[in-house]
Phi, psi and omega in degrees: 000133180290163177300320180297315180293319179298320178298319178293321177299313181300322179295317181285327175299319176303315179294319182296319180289330178130339175073185185295331182294318177296317180297323178297321177294317179296317179303312182298319181294317181294315181293324176298320177294316179297323180300331181291338182293302177293332179295317178295319178296321179295320179294326180289324185265351183305137010265358182265100182255132177277168188295327182294320179293320178297319177295317179301316178296316181295315182294315181290328176293319177296316179298323179296318178296318179295319179298322179292320178297317179299319179298321182289319185275343184303314180300332181280329182272325178083195185267053181280146185300314184298326181290324176298315179294318182300311182292328176297317180289327175298319182300312182287328181290330175297323177294315179299320180298323178295315179295323179296329179297324177293324178294318180297333180264014175060039172235070190294328182296329176295328180285313187271342179239027182304138180258354181233310188294315184302321183299338180292338172306315183295323176295316181296318179291317180298327181295339179294341178292347178280352180253149175276049181230085182305324179297333179296324179295315180293318180298316180297318181294316181295318178295318179299315180297314181297316181293318180292322177299321176298319177300313184293316180297317179298315181295316184289330180275334185270333181230154168272091195292337181258023177285111184292334182290317184275322190246353180297152007269026175056066181298335178261007181092159180282160181282135180216123182295330178298319178295320182292318177297321177300320178297318181291328175295321178296322176299315179297319178296321178297320178295318178295321179294316178296322177299312181296318180296321179295315178300319180294319179298316179298316180299313181292321179294323177295318177299317182292332185260003186252135172282122187296327184283306189265342185080000177283165173294155181262185185297324180299312179290329177301316181296321177296314183293320180299316179300316181295316184292324178295317177299316180294319180299319180288323183293321184254005179055050179246152178283159178218131180246135174241125178242132178249119184250146176230128178287118184293139172055035180296325178297319179296320177297316179297317184289320185274323186248347181103154183295333179297317178287332173298320176295321178298322178299315179297316180297319181295321179296315180296318179296320179297321178295314180299318182286333185261353181255173179279163179297331182280347179280154180240138179244129185226139171272112186280328179158139179059238180258014181262135180232137179250140175237131173252130181233092178294148175055042176233143172273161178303322180296316179296317180296319181296321179298315180296316181293324177296319179297318180294317180296321178296322179295319178297318182295329181283355181235078183300156179254105182052043177088348179264131178295141179256109182233164179226149170254140188226134170247130185243132174229153183220150176249128013262008188292324186248325185203160181235008174225155187302312181300317180295318180300316179293321179294321178297314179298321180294319179296320180286329173298316178299320178296322179295319179290321179293331181277005176119007181065178182052045183230154168241117181248117182240002177226169181287333181235074185285152171270089189297334181290335181253000185268356179301140184256344179204112180233000000 
């Protein structure tokens, strides 16, 4: 798989899994649930609240506010790689900030032997498995380990943590380096597990989204990409072209030359499209002998020129003596339609007009001049 194709797969896998917006919702729900723990404790002890409960309320309240802000800005930023890494690091750093607050208030054992806050590191690292970014899991684990090690080193160097006079009777337990190393090993293990789960998710999503014969994206991924591209086109006021292609006389090729050569014809058409289109364009096998092409930021005229060149190249390379041609229907947003279903229906109607007009045609308007629309004669 080329770098360009792998990049498109990762982008579509992100959409299939749900992307940052889904993760932002989960983050907000989880932090809201965590917020109920110190809130319930505060209600039980009210009006005499100890400092640990107040810190818990403040930290979880701050995290709740940050989670809400991330949820609001996520649709505007989208599924960008840097944003995935940034939010993963924010999640683990919020845990570190809570532990640091205990150090600032001179209650170090609560920081280094925490029975509730530290475990949220594991949740934050585990949540990276929801993204198609294996590196994010490792980055989150390494940052969590480094930040927690900083907490432990500061506490151990700043206080004599096992001094019975100052800290006894040690309600959170005595300080032990073995326990701290064990915690950091668990963070690393959580990162490796999230890494493995992410890699597995990407692999399965690629299998689910790939047409086994041609290697093009399948109909499921086409629907995801179409939805994304229409939203982007409307947001940035850019044109979008959808072309629906049909391999002419594929049944005749199958009957005369065999289904194996019919499959070769489909593969050749997809390869010609990939080689003749831009990296930003998407090629999808819609079903049977129909192939869909999405061309973001293209006008109908630009798209038609590219498709004519590709069709001419196919025609110049016959398959066992039979010419290989395609019929194409072209629709564009905003010129023809403003929703995905309508855009596809317009392209399908024009594809039918191209086939009715004698095949080997590209139809990009409702009233085409079929005599001049031939792409290879």
